[in-house]
Structures are given as structure tokens and as C-alpha cells.
C-alpha positions, 0 to 999 in steps of 0.5 A: 965904473964903466958906462955900461956897468953904469947903465946896467946898474941904473936900469937894474934898480929901475927894474925893481921898482917897476910895478906895473911896467916899464912905463910906470918908472918913466918919472924915475927913469927921466930923473936918472937918465936926464937929471942925475946922470945927464946921459939925455936931454928932455927933448931926446928922452921925450922922442926916444920914448915916443919912438919906443911907444910907436913900434910894435912890441913890449913897453920894455923896448923904451929901455933898450932904445934909451940904453942904445942912444947912451952906449950903443949896441952894449948900452941896448943890451946892459939897459935890456938886461938890466930891466928884465933880469932883476924883475924876472927873478924877483917875480919868480921868487915872489910867485913861489912865496905867493903859492906857498901862502896861498890861503893867508888872509892878508894876501889878497889885500896886500896884492889889491894894494899894488893896483893903486901904486901901479896907477899912481906910477903911470899917472906920474909917467904921463905927467913927467912925459907931458913936462918933458915935451917942449910945451908944458902947459894946460894942454899936455895935461888935458891930453893926458887926462883924456888919454887916460880916461879913453884907454881906461874906460873904453875897449879901443886900442890904445894905438887910437891915443897914439894916432890922436897924439901924433895928429894933435902934435903935427897940427900944433907944431906947424 
């Protein structure tokens, strides 16, 4: 299988489990790209993630940036299509199904059950990113926890968390 096809298949599979967006599958993305395929190392994965998050745009940019690093322009295209197309088709099918089953008594609890799954996936993503950084220990866990609570409980933009993380990182890496 060619590299571009491998990238397409890998990100296509990730797309189908991305409940909560691209950031929710970061642990599995890390496992696939770093541990299984060996396309990236921990530091590069963390740097590309930070770059994608700092850039304006959708969270899906993380897949595009990683695909670009792995396979150039073709890798970027395959990663982007892989992350977008399968989940878009699934969402379109599910929207039609939900519309038809609108009055079913079990539908609302089933939809509510997806919320803790998304929260758990996002928490796992934060832990993987903390571990992928070269300074895994208590401090990254505290930063993940404080950042999560800040974004969850305040109406401030998550960009403040990014800025705070950048300032903290520049102070600690001196």
C-alpha cells in the first residue's frame, strides 16, 4: 500500500471515531502516527499539534498539518479528505435517521450518552499531549486540569489558555 493511501485510510478510520471533533481523537492519532506507523516522533507530534492550534481555523487543521509533514502536499490532501469525508457521510446519514426517528423515546438518552464520551476523549487528548511533551510530570497534568476548568467554567476565549501556555512554556524552557 502506498504512503498516500495509508495516510488516507489511517485518517479515515480516525474520522469515524472523532466524537467531539478532531481533538477528541488525539490519543488514537498519536498511537497511529507515532507508535504504530512511526511516521512522527513525540516531539514532532506535539509541535505540529501546537502549530495547528495556534493557527486560525478549524481543529481539523491538525490532521492536515500532520499529513503534510508525513507525505508533503499529497499527504496533506489525503489526511484532510480522510478526516472530513467519512465523518461527513456518516453525519449526513445519521441526520436523516435522527429526523425519521424524532419521536422515539430512546433517542434523547442515546444522544445524551455521547456527551460523556466526547468529554472523556478530550480529557484523554489532553493527557496524551502532556505526555508527548518532553516534560511529562505533575506540572503538565496541572496545566491540563486548570486549562480544562478555565475553558469549561468561564466565558473567556480558549485563546487565553493558548497564550498562557505559551508564556508558561517560554518561562520554563529558559
